[in-house]
C-alpha positions as CSV (number, residue, x, y, z in Angstrom):
1,X,0.0,0.0,0.0
2,X,1.4,3.4,-1.0
3,X,1.2,5.7,2.1
4,X,1.9,8.9,0.2
5,X,-0.1,10.1,-2.8
6,X,1.7,11.6,-5.8
7,X,1.6,15.1,-4.4
8,X,2.7,14.4,-0.8
9,X,6.2,14.6,0.4
10,X,7.9,13.8,3.6
11,X,9.2,16.8,5.5
12,X,12.9,17.5,4.9
13,X,14.9,17.9,8.1
14,X,18.3,19.5,7.6
15,X,21.0,17.5,9.2
16,X,24.7,18.5,9.4
17,X,26.9,16.1,7.4
18,X,29.3,15.8,10.4
19,X,26.4,14.5,12.5
20,X,25.5,11.9,9.9
21,X,29.1,10.8,9.8
22,X,29.3,10.5,13.6
23,X,25.9,8.7,13.8
24,X,27.0,6.2,11.1
25,X,30.3,5.5,12.9
26,X,28.5,5.0,16.3
27,X,26.0,2.7,14.5
28,X,28.8,0.6,13.0
29,X,30.6,0.4,16.4
30,X,27.5,-0.6,18.2
31,X,26.6,-3.3,15.7
32,X,30.1,-4.7,15.7
33,X,30.2,-4.7,19.5
34,X,26.8,-6.4,19.9
35,X,27.6,-9.0,17.3
36,X,30.9,-9.9,18.9
37,X,29.3,-10.0,22.4
38,X,26.7,-12.5,21.1
39,X,29.3,-14.7,19.5
40,X,31.4,-14.8,22.7
41,X,28.5,-15.7,24.9
42,X,27.2,-18.3,22.5
43,X,30.5,-20.0,22.3
44,X,31.3,-19.9,26.0
45,X,27.8,-21.1,27.0
46,X,28.4,-24.2,24.8
47,X,31.5,-25.2,26.7
48,X,31.3,-28.8,28.0
49,X,30.7,-28.9,31.7
50,X,32.5,-32.3,31.9
51,X,35.8,-30.7,30.8
52,X,38.2,-30.0,33.7
53,X,38.2,-26.3,34.9
54,X,41.9,-25.9,33.8
55,X,41.2,-27.1,30.3
56,X,38.0,-25.1,30.3
57,X,39.8,-21.9,31.2
58,X,42.4,-22.5,28.4
59,X,39.6,-23.0,25.9
60,X,37.9,-19.8,27.1
61,X,41.2,-17.8,26.7
62,X,41.7,-19.3,23.2
63,X,38.2,-18.5,22.2
64,X,38.3,-15.0,23.5
65,X,41.7,-14.4,21.7
66,X,40.2,-15.8,18.5
67,X,37.1,-13.6,18.7
68,X,39.4,-10.6,19.5
69,X,41.4,-11.3,16.3
70,X,38.1,-11.5,14.4
71,X,37.1,-8.2,15.9
72,X,40.3,-6.6,14.7
73,X,39.8,-8.0,11.2
74,X,36.2,-6.8,11.2
75,X,37.4,-3.3,12.1
76,X,39.9,-3.3,9.3
77,X,37.3,-4.5,6.8
78,X,35.0,-1.7,8.0
79,X,37.8,0.8,7.5
80,X,38.4,-0.4,4.0
81,X,34.9,-1.1,2.6
82,X,32.7,1.6,4.2
83,X,32.8,5.3,3.4
84,X,32.8,6.2,7.1
85,X,35.7,3.8,7.7
86,X,37.7,5.2,4.9
87,X,37.2,8.8,6.3
88,X,38.6,7.6,9.6
89,X,41.6,6.3,7.7
90,X,42.1,9.5,5.7
91,X,42.0,11.6,8.9
92,X,44.4,9.3,10.7
93,X,46.8,9.2,7.8
94,X,46.7,13.0,7.3
95,X,47.5,13.5,11.0
96,X,50.4,11.1,10.6
97,X,51.8,12.9,7.6
98,X,51.2,16.3,9.0
99,X,53.1,15.4,12.2
100,X,56.0,14.0,10.2
101,X,56.7,16.9,7.7
102,X,58.5,20.2,8.4
103,X,55.7,22.7,8.5
104,X,55.9,26.3,7.3
105,X,53.4,29.1,7.8
106,X,50.5,29.1,5.4
107,X,50.0,32.8,4.6
108,X,48.8,31.7,1.2
109,X,45.8,30.0,2.7
110,X,45.0,33.0,4.9
111,X,45.2,35.3,1.8
112,X,42.8,33.1,0.0
113,X,40.4,33.0,2.9
114,X,40.5,36.8,3.2
115,X,40.0,37.1,-0.5
116,X,36.9,34.8,-0.4
117,X,35.5,37.0,2.3
118,X,36.0,40.4,0.5
119,X,35.3,39.5,-3.1
120,X,31.8,40.3,-4.2
121,X,31.8,37.8,-7.1
122,X,31.4,38.1,-10.8
123,X,29.3,36.5,-13.5
124,X,30.4,33.0,-14.3
125,X,31.7,32.0,-17.8
126,X,29.7,29.7,-20.0
127,X,30.7,26.1,-21.0
128,X,31.6,25.2,-17.4
129,X,34.5,27.5,-17.0
130,X,35.1,28.6,-13.4
131,X,31.5,28.1,-12.5
132,X,30.9,29.0,-8.9
133,X,34.7,29.6,-8.3
134,X,34.6,33.4,-8.9
135,X,36.1,34.2,-5.4
136,X,39.6,33.2,-6.6
137,X,42.0,35.7,-8.0
138,X,43.4,33.3,-10.5
139,X,41.9,30.2,-12.3
140,X,40.5,27.6,-10.0
141,X,38.1,24.7,-10.7
142,X,36.4,22.4,-8.2
143,X,37.7,19.3,-10.0
144,X,41.4,20.4,-9.9
145,X,43.8,21.1,-7.1
146,X,47.3,22.4,-7.9
147,X,50.4,21.9,-5.7
148,X,54.0,23.1,-6.5
149,X,56.9,20.7,-5.9
150,X,60.2,22.6,-5.6
151,X,63.6,20.9,-5.8
152,X,66.3,23.1,-4.3
153,X,70.0,23.1,-5.3
154,X,72.2,24.4,-2.5
155,X,75.8,25.4,-3.0
156,X,77.3,27.4,-0.2
157,X,74.8,30.1,0.8
158,X,73.0,30.1,-2.6
159,X,69.7,28.4,-3.0
160,X,68.3,27.9,-6.5
161,X,65.2,26.2,-7.7
162,X,66.5,23.5,-10.0
163,X,63.1,21.9,-10.2
164,X,59.7,23.5,-10.4
165,X,56.9,21.0,-11.1
166,X,53.2,21.7,-10.7
167,X,51.2,18.7,-9.6
168,X,47.6,18.9,-10.6
169,X,45.1,16.4,-9.3
170,X,42.2,16.2,-11.7
171,X,39.0,14.3,-10.7
172,X,37.3,14.8,-14.0
173,X,39.6,12.5,-16.0
174,X,41.1,10.9,-12.9
175,X,44.7,11.8,-13.5
176,X,47.7,13.4,-11.8
177,X,49.2,15.9,-14.2
178,X,52.9,17.0,-13.9
179,X,53.8,20.3,-15.5
180,X,57.5,21.4,-15.5
181,X,58.3,25.1,-15.5
182,X,61.8,25.5,-17.0
183,X,64.1,27.6,-14.8
184,X,65.2,29.9,-17.6
185,X,61.7,31.3,-18.3
186,X,62.0,35.0,-18.7
187,X,59.7,37.1,-16.4
188,X,59.7,40.7,-17.7
189,X,57.1,42.2,-15.4
190,X,59.1,41.6,-12.2
191,X,62.6,43.0,-12.8
192,X,63.5,41.2,-16.0
193,X,64.7,37.9,-14.4
194,X,64.6,34.2,-15.0
195,X,62.1,32.2,-13.1
196,X,64.6,30.4,-10.9
197,X,65.8,33.7,-9.3
198,X,62.7,34.3,-7.3
199,X,63.0,31.6,-4.7
200,X,66.4,32.9,-3.5
201,X,64.9,36.4,-3.2
202,X,61.7,35.6,-1.3
203,X,61.3,31.9,-0.5
204,X,58.7,29.4,-1.7
205,X,55.6,31.5,-1.3
206,X,57.1,34.3,-3.3
207,X,57.9,31.8,-6.1
208,X,54.3,30.5,-5.9
209,X,53.0,34.1,-6.2
210,X,55.1,34.7,-9.3
211,X,53.8,31.5,-11.0
212,X,50.2,32.4,-10.0
213,X,50.3,35.9,-11.3
214,X,52.3,35.0,-14.5
215,X,50.3,32.0,-15.6
216,X,46.9,32.9,-14.1
217,X,46.4,29.7,-12.1
218,X,45.6,29.2,-8.4
219,X,48.1,27.1,-6.5
220,X,46.8,25.4,-3.3
221,X,50.2,24.8,-1.6
222,X,53.8,23.7,-2.0
223,X,56.3,21.2,-0.9
224,X,60.1,21.5,-1.2
225,X,63.1,19.2,-0.8
226,X,66.8,19.8,-1.3
227,X,69.1,17.5,-3.3
228,X,70.6,15.7,-0.2
229,X,67.2,14.9,1.1
230,X,66.1,13.7,-2.4
231,X,68.9,11.1,-2.4
232,X,67.9,9.8,1.0
233,X,64.2,9.5,0.1
234,X,65.0,7.5,-3.0
235,X,67.3,5.2,-1.0
236,X,64.8,4.7,1.8
237,X,62.2,3.7,-0.8
238,X,64.6,1.0,-2.1
239,X,65.6,2.8,-5.4
240,X,63.5,3.4,-8.5
241,X,63.3,1.7,-11.9
242,X,64.4,3.9,-14.8
243,X,65.2,3.1,-18.4
244,X,68.4,4.8,-19.8
245,X,69.5,5.4,-23.3
246,X,73.0,4.5,-24.5
247,X,74.2,8.2,-24.5
248,X,72.7,8.8,-21.0
249,X,74.4,5.7,-19.5
250,X,77.8,6.5,-21.0
251,X,77.6,10.1,-19.9
252,X,76.6,9.2,-16.3
253,X,79.5,6.8,-16.0
254,X,82.2,9.2,-17.1
255,X,81.0,12.5,-15.7
256,X,80.5,13.6,-12.1
257,X,76.7,13.9,-12.1
258,X,76.7,10.7,-10.1
259,X,78.8,12.2,-7.3
260,X,80.0,8.9,-5.8
261,X,82.3,7.2,-8.4
262,X,81.4,3.7,-7.1
263,X,77.9,4.2,-8.5
264,X,79.0,5.1,-12.0
265,X,78.1,1.7,-13.3
266,X,74.7,2.2,-15.0
267,X,73.9,0.5,-18.3
268,X,71.7,1.1,-21.3
269,X,68.2,-0.2,-20.7
270,X,66.4,-0.9,-17.4
271,X,68.3,0.2,-14.2
272,X,67.4,0.1,-10.6
273,X,68.8,3.5,-9.5
274,X,69.7,4.4,-6.0
275,X,69.4,8.0,-4.6
276,X,72.8,9.2,-5.8
277,X,72.3,7.7,-9.3
278,X,68.7,9.1,-9.5
279,X,69.9,12.6,-8.6
280,X,72.7,12.4,-11.2
281,X,70.1,11.3,-13.8
282,X,67.8,14.3,-12.9
283,X,70.6,16.8,-13.5
284,X,71.8,15.7,-17.0
285,X,71.5,18.5,-19.6
286,X,74.2,17.8,-22.2
287,X,72.9,14.6,-23.8
288,X,69.6,13.5,-25.2
289,X,67.0,11.6,-23.1
290,X,65.6,8.3,-24.2
291,X,63.2,9.7,-26.8
292,X,65.4,12.5,-28.0
293,X,64.8,15.6,-25.7
294,X,67.9,17.7,-25.1
295,X,69.1,20.5,-22.9
296,X,66.9,21.8,-20.1
297,X,63.9,20.2,-21.9
298,X,65.4,16.8,-21.5
299,X,66.4,17.5,-17.9
300,X,62.9,18.4,-16.8
301,X,61.6,15.3,-18.7
302,X,63.9,13.2,-16.6
303,X,62.7,14.8,-13.4
304,X,59.1,14.0,-14.3
305,X,60.1,10.4,-15.2
306,X,61.6,10.1,-11.7
307,X,58.4,11.4,-10.1
308,X,56.5,8.8,-12.1
309,X,58.9,6.1,-11.0
310,X,58.5,7.1,-7.3
311,X,54.7,7.1,-7.7
312,X,54.8,3.6,-9.3
313,X,57.0,2.4,-6.5
314,X,54.7,3.7,-3.8
315,X,51.7,2.1,-5.5
316,X,53.4,-1.3,-5.4
317,X,54.1,-1.2,-1.6
318,X,51.8,-2.3,1.2
319,X,50.5,0.3,3.6
320,X,52.3,-1.5,6.5
321,X,55.6,-1.3,4.7
322,X,55.1,2.3,3.6
323,X,54.2,3.8,7.0
324,X,57.7,3.6,8.5
325,X,59.3,4.7,5.2
326,X,56.9,7.7,5.0
327,X,57.7,8.6,8.6
328,X,61.4,9.0,7.8
329,X,61.1,10.5,4.4
330,X,58.5,13.1,5.3
331,X,60.9,14.6,7.8
332,X,62.9,15.9,4.8
333,X,60.0,17.7,3.2
334,X,59.1,21.3,3.9
335,X,55.5,22.2,3.2
336,X,52.7,24.8,4.0
337,X,49.9,22.3,3.6
338,X,47.5,22.0,6.4
339,X,46.0,18.7,7.8
340,X,42.7,19.2,6.0
341,X,44.5,19.7,2.7
342,X,46.5,16.5,3.2
343,X,43.4,14.6,4.1
344,X,41.7,16.0,1.0
345,X,44.6,14.9,-1.3
346,X,44.4,11.3,0.2
347,X,40.7,11.1,-0.2
348,X,40.6,12.5,-3.7
349,X,43.3,10.2,-5.0
350,X,42.0,7.0,-3.4
351,X,38.2,7.6,-3.8
352,X,38.7,8.5,-7.5
353,X,41.1,5.6,-8.1
354,X,43.7,7.9,-9.6
355,X,46.6,5.8,-10.8
356,X,47.7,7.6,-14.0
357,X,50.2,10.4,-14.4
358,X,50.4,12.7,-17.5
359,X,53.4,15.0,-18.3
360,X,53.6,18.5,-19.8
361,X,56.1,21.3,-20.0
362,X,56.1,25.1,-20.1
363,X,57.2,26.6,-22.4
364,X,55.4,24.6,-25.1
365,X,57.3,23.8,-28.3
366,X,56.9,26.5,-30.9
367,X,55.6,29.1,-28.4
368,X,58.8,30.7,-27.3
369,X,62.2,32.1,-28.4
370,X,65.6,31.3,-27.0
371,X,67.9,34.2,-27.8
372,X,71.5,34.4,-26.5
373,X,70.7,37.6,-24.7
374,X,67.4,39.6,-24.1
375,X,67.2,42.8,-22.1
376,X,70.5,42.1,-20.5
377,X,69.5,38.5,-19.5
378,X,71.7,35.7,-21.0
379,X,70.0,32.7,-22.6
380,X,66.5,33.4,-21.5
381,X,63.3,31.6,-22.7
382,X,61.0,34.4,-24.0
383,X,57.5,33.0,-24.0
384,X,54.4,33.8,-26.1
385,X,52.8,34.0,-22.7
386,X,49.1,34.0,-23.6
387,X,49.4,31.0,-25.9
388,X,51.4,29.1,-23.3
389,X,48.7,29.9,-20.7
390,X,46.0,28.6,-23.0
391,X,47.9,25.4,-23.6
392,X,48.4,25.0,-19.8
393,X,44.7,25.5,-19.2
394,X,43.9,22.8,-21.9
395,X,46.3,20.4,-20.2
396,X,45.3,20.9,-16.6
397,X,41.6,21.8,-16.9
398,X,40.8,19.8,-20.1
399,X,39.6,23.0,-21.9
400,X,38.7,23.3,-25.5
401,X,40.5,26.1,-27.4
402,X,37.4,28.3,-27.0
403,X,37.2,27.6,-23.2
404,X,40.9,28.3,-22.7
405,X,40.6,31.6,-24.6
406,X,37.5,32.7,-22.7
407,X,39.1,31.8,-19.3
408,X,42.2,33.7,-20.1
409,X,40.2,36.8,-21.0
410,X,38.6,36.7,-17.6
411,X,41.8,36.4,-15.6
412,X,43.7,39.0,-17.8
413,X,41.2,41.6,-16.7
């Protein structure tokens, strides 16, 4: 019998999502506790009265231990297969990561929060561009989060950004996208300098601000690591698998890019590189990569290949093996990410089953010039900036040509 007719509706009672989450967890805990209690009582009540008290007690202990193990397994299953359980895992894991890394102040997040409070909003652009994200100063979409990874080369008191890779997590096509920004990119609007000069002048947040304002994209946070720490992280992970071309292998074995001579023994083809070898591989500029890229373009391609290899290595490890490794490695990483951001990254990647990485580079082939000298700067990369931004939008946000052009118009205003 249908209690409601076609026009009747049950009243909608607003419930906070946090309350629903807590209620569901309490329900699962109660159900599990009641079920286990019933099983224990049932088994213990069936114990044979004719068995001696000593044997009887041993049986009871064994039975209770077995049921306890079942309880642990049941809890693990709940954590894995239920949404509430997985949320508990994400929160615990994010706390673990946050407590392990070297934390830096997040004035970027405070700036975004203040901006969200003071911006009165603009009309959204058609075709799904930036819909309901008008509070951000630069391009931001709900299905993409951008994080800058910075590799720092330290010689004496000098600190230069040898590596600048934007990591974009896209839930629309379920990929992680790596975009290398070449260090010789010419930035005319801020003192006519190369991109790698800004970190040493103002630190990581200054570099992030330069990238945001130049390429009209919102960056949610950053993580940085220096070369020495990079070696340790690769070693602690057990090395990474990289395929080398003949020229690369020969070059690494006779030059000092691999700083420890005893490790200059790589071969053409598949290699298991340790930290010292992987760092040397990332720094090569003078010979072509496997596939033909040369100079700084080949170097940044190698860096992205190393990140891919690290990602694949982590995917192949069990969580129980990874936890102690992560604890040690994360101590070498500096970041301004908050606990909630780390939790969101974990949840986004796992819930969306993101296991694919795509690679990109700025500047794009054919959209820049490389003069020997430009406005007093030696060997800069002078970009056709608008066209490079549009290609970046197409890669990160999956724009069509029209959507990228319309978005750029908005953020250039």
